[in-house]
C-alpha positions, 0 to 999 in steps of 0.5 A: 706437823707435830706442832699443828693443833687442829682448830688453831688457825687464828691463835697462831702465826698461821694467819701470816701471809707467808705461812698461808702460802706455805700451807697452800703448797701442793706438797704441804697439802699432801703432808697434811693428808698423810701426817694429820688426816691419815695419821695412825692416831687419827684413823684409830681414834677418829674425831667426828666426821663433822670436825674433820670436814670443818677442818678441811673446809677451813684449810681449803678456804686458806688455800683458795685465798692465795694466788695461783693456787692448786688443790691436791686431788686426794685432799679434794676427793676426800673432802667432797666424799666425806662432806657429802655423807656427813651431818654438819649441823650442831645436833650431830649424834654418836660417839667420837674420839677427842684427843687433848694435847697437854703440851704444845709438842703433843707428846702428852695426850689424853684420849677420850671417847665422847658423845656428840649430843649434850644429853645421851642415855639420860645423862650429860656426863658423856661429853666434856664440858667447858668447866672441865677443860678449864680445870684440866688446863689449870692443872697443866699450868700448875702441875705441882698442885697434884704431882705426887698427890692422891686425887679424887674427882667427883662427877668425873664424866668422861674423865678429862680433869682427873686423867689430866692430873694423872698425866701430869704426875698425880700418884693416884687418881680416883675418878668417881661418878654415880651414872652406870653409863658414865662409869662404863665410859670412864673405864673404857677411856681409862683403858685407852690411855696406857701411859697413865691408866695404872695410876687411875681407878674408876669407882661409883660414888653417890654423894648422898652416902656421906659415910662413903665420902668420909671413907674416901677422905684418907685417899684424897690429898686433892678433891676436884670437880668440874661443872657439878654445881649446876643443879640446885637440888643436888648442891646441898648434897654435894656440899655435905660430901665435900665437908666429909672429904675435906677433913683436914687443913692439908686437903684442898678441893678445886671446883670449877663451875660454869655460871648458868644461873647465878642463884644456883652458884650463890647457893653453892657458895653460901652452903660452903660457908654457912656452917656455924663452926666455920668448917669450910673456907673458900676463895673464888677465882674468875677464869672467864678472861683467863687464856687457856694456855694449852688445851684449846680455846675457851668458849667466849660466852662461858662464865667460869669460876674456880672455887678453892675449898679448904678446911679451917 
């Protein structure tokens, strides 16, 4: 059960007939309830009720697809009771925990409390977005980039990308944002990850204060950011902040962006490279078709780029 990742049905050999039959065994159903649904971690850091209901619904459908199946009474009673009191629409609200496994054995985890709504308390930063998942997965696959390095995250949101850097060996991570609500959640999430919380610091940073950005340059071997290029009105401010922080050829910024508006992303690339002195250089990787190796399955409709920014 340790190797079972929720939501992973279609990408593993669980779809094979013999494995479906094994999962349908009443004894295994009981183990699923004991080691997943009622596991100490699940009960203390519970995902949303909607997620649990949809997981069990999928599991029950698999059981019912076998011949002469029996359903565990405890499983069915729990499922029916929870489904009856759970809002299953995509617009569910409220906070819930998400546990991101950074290895297949699930020994290394990042636990985050997140908002289910896209926008809450006037910010989008209380939920982990696809570009952050991609960036975190990138560092899981390439831990040497940040291992032993000082990392500064811009627009950290819930903290996944920066916390992942700490989990894979960064010497120090400074997770920054400018929203009071986000900073409060960031600090709370830092405390929920004792394995690496001492190597993470949470701080307020307004990109318009370029002097503060410049001061952080000495604390940044690597600068990271996910989904922070979506607003054309703040893109120029972001680029100025990056110009101050990436102050030497030894520093690199890794920025992932979901392409919602091509003109906005092109503006970001244009401003990064527009300085006549050739201060910043860039390269762009298309991550849209890249299979995420560890964290989860990507949204197939998400068009995501990774931009590497260096000092010339």
